[in-house]
VEXZATI-463137 format. One record per atom (N, C-alpha, C): x, y, z; atom name. Coordinates in nm, 4 decimals. Layout:
BEGIN
@xx->X, yy->Y, zz->Z, a->CA $
...
REM end
This chain:
BEGIN
@xx->-1.1471, yy->-0.2619, zz->-0.5783, a->N $
@xx->-1.1806, yy->-0.2587, zz->-0.4355, a->CA $
@xx->-1.0519, yy->-0.2708, zz->-0.3558, a->C $
@xx->-1.0385, yy->-0.1834, zz->-0.2582, a->N $
@xx->-0.9256, yy->-0.1855, zz->-0.1659, a->CA $
@xx->-0.9764, yy->-0.2334, zz->-0.0306, a->C $
@xx->-0.9120, yy->-0.3365, zz->0.0253, a->N $
@xx->-0.9494, yy->-0.3838, zz->0.1596, a->CA $
@xx->-0.8341, yy->-0.3606, zz->0.2544, a->C $
@xx->-0.8659, yy->-0.3093, zz->0.3731, a->N $
@xx->-0.7659, yy->-0.2824, zz->0.4763, a->CA $
@xx->-0.8022, yy->-0.3558, zz->0.6045, a->C $
@xx->-0.7026, yy->-0.4157, zz->0.6691, a->N $
@xx->-0.7210, yy->-0.4684, zz->0.8043, a->CA $
@xx->-0.6069, yy->-0.4161, zz->0.8890, a->C $
@xx->-0.6347, yy->-0.3895, zz->1.0157, a->N $
@xx->-0.5343, yy->-0.3356, zz->1.1070, a->CA $
@xx->-0.5848, yy->-0.3469, zz->1.2502, a->C $
@xx->-0.4953, yy->-0.3244, zz->1.3458, a->N $
@xx->-0.5343, yy->-0.3248, zz->1.4866, a->CA $
@xx->-0.6178, yy->-0.2013, zz->1.5227, a->C $
@xx->-0.5837, yy->-0.0861, zz->1.4598, a->N $
@xx->-0.6549, yy->0.0383, zz->1.4889, a->CA $
@xx->-0.6873, yy->0.1092, zz->1.3584, a->C $
@xx->-0.7992, yy->0.1802, zz->1.3579, a->N $
@xx->-0.8345, yy->0.2560, zz->1.2391, a->CA $
@xx->-0.9248, yy->0.3724, zz->1.2717, a->C $
@xx->-0.9140, yy->0.4761, zz->1.1878, a->N $
@xx->-0.9988, yy->0.5944, zz->1.2013, a->CA $
@xx->-1.0561, yy->0.6246, zz->1.0637, a->C $
@xx->-1.1886, yy->0.6354, zz->1.0570, a->N $
@xx->-1.2586, yy->0.6694, zz->0.9336, a->CA $
@xx->-1.3210, yy->0.8066, zz->0.9496, a->C $
@xx->-1.2884, yy->0.8977, zz->0.8595, a->N $
@xx->-1.3542, yy->1.0277, zz->0.8558, a->CA $
@xx->-1.4766, yy->1.0100, zz->0.7670, a->C $
@xx->-1.5949, yy->1.0067, zz->0.8263, a->N $
@xx->-1.7169, yy->0.9790, zz->0.7509, a->CA $
@xx->-1.7515, yy->1.0910, zz->0.6528, a->C $
@xx->-1.7048, yy->1.2119, zz->0.6785, a->N $
@xx->-1.7326, yy->1.3225, zz->0.5864, a->CA $
@xx->-1.6479, yy->1.3113, zz->0.4591, a->C $
@xx->-1.5191, yy->1.2781, zz->0.4742, a->N $
@xx->-1.4287, yy->1.2726, zz->0.3588, a->CA $
@xx->-1.4051, yy->1.1301, zz->0.3077, a->C $
@xx->-1.4393, yy->1.0309, zz->0.3901, a->N $
@xx->-1.4138, yy->0.8895, zz->0.3624, a->CA $
@xx->-1.2645, yy->0.8552, zz->0.3661, a->C $
@xx->-1.1851, yy->0.9445, zz->0.4247, a->N $
@xx->-1.0427, yy->0.9169, zz->0.4431, a->CA $
@xx->-1.0257, yy->0.8185, zz->0.5584, a->C $
@xx->-0.9211, yy->0.7356, zz->0.5487, a->N $
@xx->-0.8978, yy->0.6313, zz->0.6483, a->CA $
@xx->-0.7524, yy->0.6348, zz->0.6915, a->C $
@xx->-0.7299, yy->0.6199, zz->0.8216, a->N $
@xx->-0.5954, yy->0.6015, zz->0.8758, a->CA $
@xx->-0.5969, yy->0.4733, zz->0.9559, a->C $
@xx->-0.5033, yy->0.3832, zz->0.9268, a->N $
@xx->-0.4955, yy->0.2561, zz->0.9975, a->CA $
@xx->-0.3531, yy->0.2350, zz->1.0462, a->C $
@xx->-0.3405, yy->0.1624, zz->1.1579, a->N $
@xx->-0.2072, yy->0.1346, zz->1.2115, a->CA $
@xx->-0.2090, yy->0.0039, zz->1.2896, a->C $
@xx->-0.0903, yy->-0.0546, zz->1.3002, a->N $
@xx->-0.0755, yy->-0.1789, zz->1.3741, a->CA $
@xx->-0.1043, yy->-0.3007, zz->1.2888, a->C $
@xx->-0.0009, yy->-0.3664, zz->1.2427, a->N $
@xx->-0.0132, yy->-0.4884, zz->1.1615, a->CA $
@xx->-0.1111, yy->-0.4699, zz->1.0457, a->C $
@xx->-0.0848, yy->-0.3691, zz->0.9649, a->N $
@xx->-0.1747, yy->-0.3338, zz->0.8551, a->CA $
@xx->-0.1540, yy->-0.4275, zz->0.7363, a->C $
@xx->-0.2651, yy->-0.4714, zz->0.6797, a->N $
@xx->-0.2642, yy->-0.5483, zz->0.5554, a->CA $
@xx->-0.3633, yy->-0.4801, zz->0.4611, a->C $
@xx->-0.3149, yy->-0.4377, zz->0.3451, a->N $
@xx->-0.4005, yy->-0.3755, zz->0.2432, a->CA $
@xx->-0.3971, yy->-0.4642, zz->0.1198, a->C $
@xx->-0.5147, yy->-0.4926, zz->0.0651, a->N $
@xx->-0.5237, yy->-0.5772, zz->-0.0550, a->CA $
@xx->-0.5970, yy->-0.5010, zz->-0.1648, a->C $
@xx->-0.5364, yy->-0.5040, zz->-0.2839, a->N $
@xx->-0.5971, yy->-0.4419, zz->-0.4019, a->CA $
@xx->-0.5608, yy->-0.5295, zz->-0.5211, a->C $
@xx->-0.6607, yy->-0.5940, zz->-0.5783, a->N $
@xx->-0.6342, yy->-0.6871, zz->-0.6882, a->CA $
@xx->-0.5461, yy->-0.8013, zz->-0.6403, a->C $
@xx->-0.4406, yy->-0.8308, zz->-0.7153, a->N $
@xx->-0.3466, yy->-0.9375, zz->-0.6793, a->CA $
@xx->-0.2381, yy->-0.8913, zz->-0.5831, a->C $
@xx->-0.2422, yy->-0.7655, zz->-0.5401, a->N $
@xx->-0.1363, yy->-0.7098, zz->-0.4573, a->CA $
@xx->-0.1744, yy->-0.7090, zz->-0.3099, a->C $
@xx->-0.0781, yy->-0.7456, zz->-0.2261, a->N $
@xx->-0.0934, yy->-0.7368, zz->-0.0815, a->CA $
@xx->0.0175, yy->-0.6465, zz->-0.0294, a->C $
@xx->-0.0209, yy->-0.5437, zz->0.0456, a->N $
@xx->0.0743, yy->-0.4516, zz->0.1065, a->CA $
@xx->0.0683, yy->-0.4699, zz->0.2568, a->C $
@xx->0.1838, yy->-0.4735, zz->0.3212, a->N $
@xx->0.1874, yy->-0.4844, zz->0.4662, a->CA $
@xx->0.2784, yy->-0.3756, zz->0.5220, a->C $
@xx->0.2474, yy->-0.3326, zz->0.6434, a->N $
@xx->0.3267, yy->-0.2302, zz->0.7096, a->CA $
@xx->0.2646, yy->-0.1944, zz->0.8428, a->C $
@xx->0.3202, yy->-0.0918, zz->0.9055, a->N $
@xx->0.2725, yy->-0.0520, zz->1.0374, a->CA $
@xx->0.1628, yy->0.0533, zz->1.0330, a->C $
@xx->0.1647, yy->0.1405, zz->0.9303, a->N $
@xx->0.0647, yy->0.2478, zz->0.9244, a->CA $
@xx->0.0419, yy->0.2909, zz->0.7801, a->C $
@xx->-0.0852, yy->0.3079, zz->0.7436, a->N $
@xx->-0.1229, yy->0.3526, zz->0.6103, a->CA $
@xx->-0.2307, yy->0.4602, zz->0.6237, a->C $
@xx->-0.2306, yy->0.5519, zz->0.5271, a->N $
@xx->-0.3369, yy->0.6511, zz->0.5158, a->CA $
@xx->-0.3970, yy->0.6402, zz->0.3770, a->C $
@xx->-0.5296, yy->0.6451, zz->0.3697, a->N $
@xx->-0.5991, yy->0.6421, zz->0.2420, a->CA $
@xx->-0.6768, yy->0.7719, zz->0.2273, a->C $
@xx->-0.6512, yy->0.8453, zz->0.1185, a->N $
@xx->-0.7210, yy->0.9694, zz->0.0880, a->CA $
@xx->-0.8213, yy->0.9400, zz->-0.0227, a->C $
@xx->-0.9489, yy->0.9399, zz->0.0151, a->N $
@xx->-1.0545, yy->0.8968, zz->-0.0773, a->CA $
@xx->-1.0655, yy->0.9832, zz->-0.2018, a->C $
@xx->-1.0667, yy->1.1161, zz->-0.1868, a->N $
@xx->-1.0830, yy->1.2044, zz->-0.3027, a->CA $
@xx->-0.9753, yy->1.1817, zz->-0.4081, a->C $
@xx->-0.8524, yy->1.1567, zz->-0.3630, a->N $
@xx->-0.7405, yy->1.1369, zz->-0.4551, a->CA $
@xx->-0.7186, yy->0.9900, zz->-0.4907, a->C $
@xx->-0.7859, yy->0.9009, zz->-0.4174, a->N $
@xx->-0.7650, yy->0.7558, zz->-0.4329, a->CA $
@xx->-0.6165, yy->0.7228, zz->-0.4156, a->C $
@xx->-0.5579, yy->0.7774, zz->-0.3070, a->N $
@xx->-0.4152, yy->0.7590, zz->-0.2787, a->CA $
@xx->-0.3977, yy->0.6835, zz->-0.1475, a->C $
@xx->-0.3102, yy->0.5843, zz->-0.1502, a->N $
@xx->-0.2724, yy->0.5091, zz->-0.0305, a->CA $
@xx->-0.1267, yy->0.5399, zz->-0.0032, a->C $
@xx->-0.0955, yy->0.5848, zz->0.1193, a->N $
@xx->0.0422, yy->0.6211, zz->0.1526, a->CA $
@xx->0.0854, yy->0.5564, zz->0.2832, a->C $
@xx->0.2161, yy->0.5380, zz->0.2937, a->N $
@xx->0.2762, yy->0.4929, zz->0.4182, a->CA $
@xx->0.4093, yy->0.5637, zz->0.4345, a->C $
@xx->0.4310, yy->0.6215, zz->0.5510, a->N $
@xx->0.5563, yy->0.6875, zz->0.5820, a->CA $
@xx->0.6475, yy->0.5962, zz->0.6638, a->C $
@xx->0.6071, yy->0.4705, zz->0.6804, a->N $
@xx->0.6870, yy->0.3717, zz->0.7532, a->CA $
@xx->0.7167, yy->0.2549, zz->0.6589, a->C $
@xx->0.8094, yy->0.1658, zz->0.6947, a->N $
@xx->0.8466, yy->0.0557, zz->0.6058, a->CA $
@xx->0.7275, yy->-0.0283, zz->0.5609, a->C $
@xx->0.7329, yy->-0.0673, zz->0.4330, a->N $
@xx->0.6246, yy->-0.1438, zz->0.3715, a->CA $
@xx->0.6816, yy->-0.2625, zz->0.2938, a->C $
@xx->0.5951, yy->-0.3608, zz->0.2700, a->N $
@xx->0.6268, yy->-0.4733, zz->0.1826, a->CA $
@xx->0.5103, yy->-0.4911, zz->0.0864, a->C $
@xx->0.5416, yy->-0.5182, zz->-0.0394, a->N $
@xx->0.4408, yy->-0.5414, zz->-0.1424, a->CA $
@xx->0.4652, yy->-0.6804, zz->-0.1996, a->C $
@xx->0.3594, yy->-0.7600, zz->-0.2064, a->N $
@xx->0.3707, yy->-0.8952, zz->-0.2605, a->CA $
@xx->0.2607, yy->-0.9189, zz->-0.3625, a->C $
@xx->0.2964, yy->-0.9900, zz->-0.4677, a->N $
@xx->0.2003, yy->-1.0373, zz->-0.5679, a->CA $
@xx->0.2579, yy->-1.1664, zz->-0.6246, a->C $
@xx->0.1828, yy->-1.2338, zz->-0.7099, a->N $
@xx->0.2392, yy->-1.3551, zz->-0.7693, a->CA $
@xx->0.3681, yy->-1.3295, zz->-0.8483, a->C $
@xx->0.3880, yy->-1.2059, zz->-0.8942, a->N $
@xx->0.5031, yy->-1.1740, zz->-0.9786, a->CA $
@xx->0.6171, yy->-1.1011, zz->-0.9088, a->C $
@xx->0.5950, yy->-1.0478, zz->-0.7870, a->N $
@xx->0.7013, yy->-0.9695, zz->-0.7248, a->CA $
@xx->0.6891, yy->-0.9631, zz->-0.5741, a->C $
@xx->0.8025, yy->-0.9320, zz->-0.5124, a->N $
@xx->0.8091, yy->-0.8997, zz->-0.3695, a->CA $
@xx->0.9042, yy->-0.7818, zz->-0.3567, a->C $
@xx->0.8558, yy->-0.6730, zz->-0.2958, a->N $
@xx->0.9350, yy->-0.5505, zz->-0.2833, a->CA $
@xx->0.9187, yy->-0.4948, zz->-0.1425, a->C $
@xx->1.0275, yy->-0.4409, zz->-0.0879, a->N $
@xx->1.0212, yy->-0.3688, zz->0.0393, a->CA $
@xx->1.0786, yy->-0.2287, zz->0.0177, a->C $
@xx->1.0326, yy->-0.1340, zz->0.0999, a->N $
@xx->1.0804, yy->0.0039, zz->0.0916, a->CA $
@xx->1.0562, yy->0.0745, zz->0.2240, a->C $
@xx->1.1226, yy->0.1872, zz->0.2430, a->N $
@xx->1.1075, yy->0.2652, zz->0.3657, a->CA $
@xx->0.9737, yy->0.3381, zz->0.3712, a->C $
@xx->0.9218, yy->0.3785, zz->0.2538, a->N $
@xx->0.7901, yy->0.4424, zz->0.2469, a->CA $
@xx->0.7357, yy->0.4305, zz->0.1056, a->C $
@xx->0.6059, yy->0.4640, zz->0.0910, a->N $
@xx->0.5396, yy->0.4364, zz->-0.0343, a->CA $
@xx->0.4183, yy->0.5263, zz->-0.0557, a->C $
@xx->0.3884, yy->0.5507, zz->-0.1840, a->N $
@xx->0.2644, yy->0.6162, zz->-0.2254, a->CA $
@xx->0.2069, yy->0.5359, zz->-0.3414, a->C $
@xx->0.0781, yy->0.5033, zz->-0.3330, a->N $
@xx->0.0101, yy->0.4308, zz->-0.4406, a->CA $
@xx->-0.1044, yy->0.5178, zz->-0.4908, a->C $
@xx->-0.1049, yy->0.5446, zz->-0.6216, a->N $
@xx->-0.2150, yy->0.6159, zz->-0.6858, a->CA $
@xx->-0.3045, yy->0.5099, zz->-0.7482, a->C $
@xx->-0.4207, yy->0.4862, zz->-0.6889, a->N $
@xx->-0.5111, yy->0.3821, zz->-0.7380, a->CA $
@xx->-0.5787, yy->0.4209, zz->-0.8693, a->C $
@xx->-0.5787, yy->0.5499, zz->-0.9037, a->N $
@xx->-0.6346, yy->0.5938, zz->-1.0317, a->CA $
@xx->-0.5451, yy->0.5518, zz->-1.1476, a->C $
@xx->-0.4156, yy->0.5729, zz->-1.1311, a->N $
@xx->-0.3211, yy->0.5460, zz->-1.2403, a->CA $
@xx->-0.2511, yy->0.4110, zz->-1.2246, a->C $
@xx->-0.2717, yy->0.3449, zz->-1.1095, a->N $
@xx->-0.2054, yy->0.2172, zz->-1.0808, a->CA $
@xx->-0.0541, yy->0.2343, zz->-1.0693, a->C $
@xx->-0.0078, yy->0.3543, zz->-1.0324, a->N $
@xx->0.1350, yy->0.3803, zz->-1.0169, a->CA $
@xx->0.1726, yy->0.3806, zz->-0.8690, a->C $
@xx->0.2870, yy->0.3208, zz->-0.8407, a->N $
@xx->0.3381, yy->0.3136, zz->-0.7046, a->CA $
@xx->0.4763, yy->0.3768, zz->-0.6993, a->C $
@xx->0.4974, yy->0.4661, zz->-0.6028, a->N $
@xx->0.6296, yy->0.5248, zz->-0.5803, a->CA $
@xx->0.6849, yy->0.4667, zz->-0.4508, a->C $
@xx->0.8035, yy->0.4075, zz->-0.4596, a->N $
@xx->0.8721, yy->0.3506, zz->-0.3441, a->CA $
@xx->0.9967, yy->0.4334, zz->-0.3183, a->C $
@xx->1.0210, yy->0.4680, zz->-0.1915, a->N $
@xx->1.1330, yy->0.5548, zz->-0.1581, a->CA $
@xx->1.2102, yy->0.4955, zz->-0.0409, a->C $
@xx->1.3413, yy->0.4964, zz->-0.0506, a->N $
@xx->1.4272, yy->0.4578, zz->0.0610, a->CA $
@xx->1.4456, yy->0.3085, zz->0.0783, a->C $
@xx->1.5684, yy->0.2629, zz->0.0650, a->N $
@xx->1.6064, yy->0.1233, zz->0.0891, a->CA $
@xx->1.5160, yy->0.0260, zz->0.0136, a->C $
@xx->1.4907, yy->0.0552, zz->-0.1134, a->N $
@xx->1.4021, yy->-0.0284, zz->-0.1947, a->CA $
@xx->1.4761, yy->-0.1556, zz->-0.2355, a->C $
@xx->1.4129, yy->-0.2696, zz->-0.2084, a->N $
@xx->1.4685, yy->-0.3998, zz->-0.2453, a->CA $
@xx->1.3565, yy->-0.4841, zz->-0.3029, a->C $
@xx->1.3883, yy->-0.5662, zz->-0.4039, a->N $
@xx->1.2821, yy->-0.6460, zz->-0.4615, a->CA $
@xx->1.3297, yy->-0.7687, zz->-0.5353, a->C $
@xx->1.2358, yy->-0.8580, zz->-0.5552, a->N $
@xx->1.2553, yy->-0.9784, zz->-0.6347, a->CA $
@xx->1.1421, yy->-0.9826, zz->-0.7362, a->C $
@xx->1.1794, yy->-0.9881, zz->-0.8633, a->N $
@xx->1.0805, yy->-0.9949, zz->-0.9696, a->CA $
@xx->1.0818, yy->-1.1351, zz->-1.0291, a->C $
@xx->0.9650, yy->-1.1923, zz->-1.0477, a->N $
@xx->0.9507, yy->-1.3198, zz->-1.1145, a->CA $
@xx->0.9900, yy->-1.3001, zz->-1.2599, a->C $
@xx->1.0531, yy->-1.3976, zz->-1.3219, a->N $
@xx->1.0987, yy->-1.3809, zz->-1.4603, a->CA $
@xx->0.9842, yy->-1.3658, zz->-1.5595, a->C $
@xx->0.8601, yy->-1.3828, zz->-1.5166, a->N $
@xx->0.7458, yy->-1.3638, zz->-1.6052, a->CA $
@xx->0.7088, yy->-1.2159, zz->-1.6201, a->C $
@xx->0.7695, yy->-1.1283, zz->-1.5408, a->N $
@xx->0.7398, yy->-0.9857, zz->-1.5469, a->CA $
@xx->0.8082, yy->-0.9272, zz->-1.6697, a->C $
@xx->0.7348, yy->-0.8515, zz->-1.7502, a->N $
@xx->0.7972, yy->-0.7834, zz->-1.8635, a->CA $
@xx->0.8010, yy->-0.6351, zz->-1.8346, a->C $
@xx->0.9185, yy->-0.5792, zz->-1.8489, a->N $
@xx->0.9394, yy->-0.4363, zz->-1.8212, a->CA $
@xx->0.9542, yy->-0.3603, zz->-1.9508, a->C $
REM end
């Protein structure tokens, strides 16, 4: 389950796509993503942001200029000025 909160949002009821902006907080599992604007594409199960984002979990904190999350594969692509702190419990 993905939960989104924001100051503004638009839901396309036909496609179930969502665009949110303004103090956005997205939660999926143990991960919390924050930023100014996110788009969710329901058919692809993709969450994207073209503006700076922060990702936090018990094991990591990462910031980047933009991001794409594929909820099907659990893969996240971070692009631009990526910085992070990984807890030593993370195994790579």
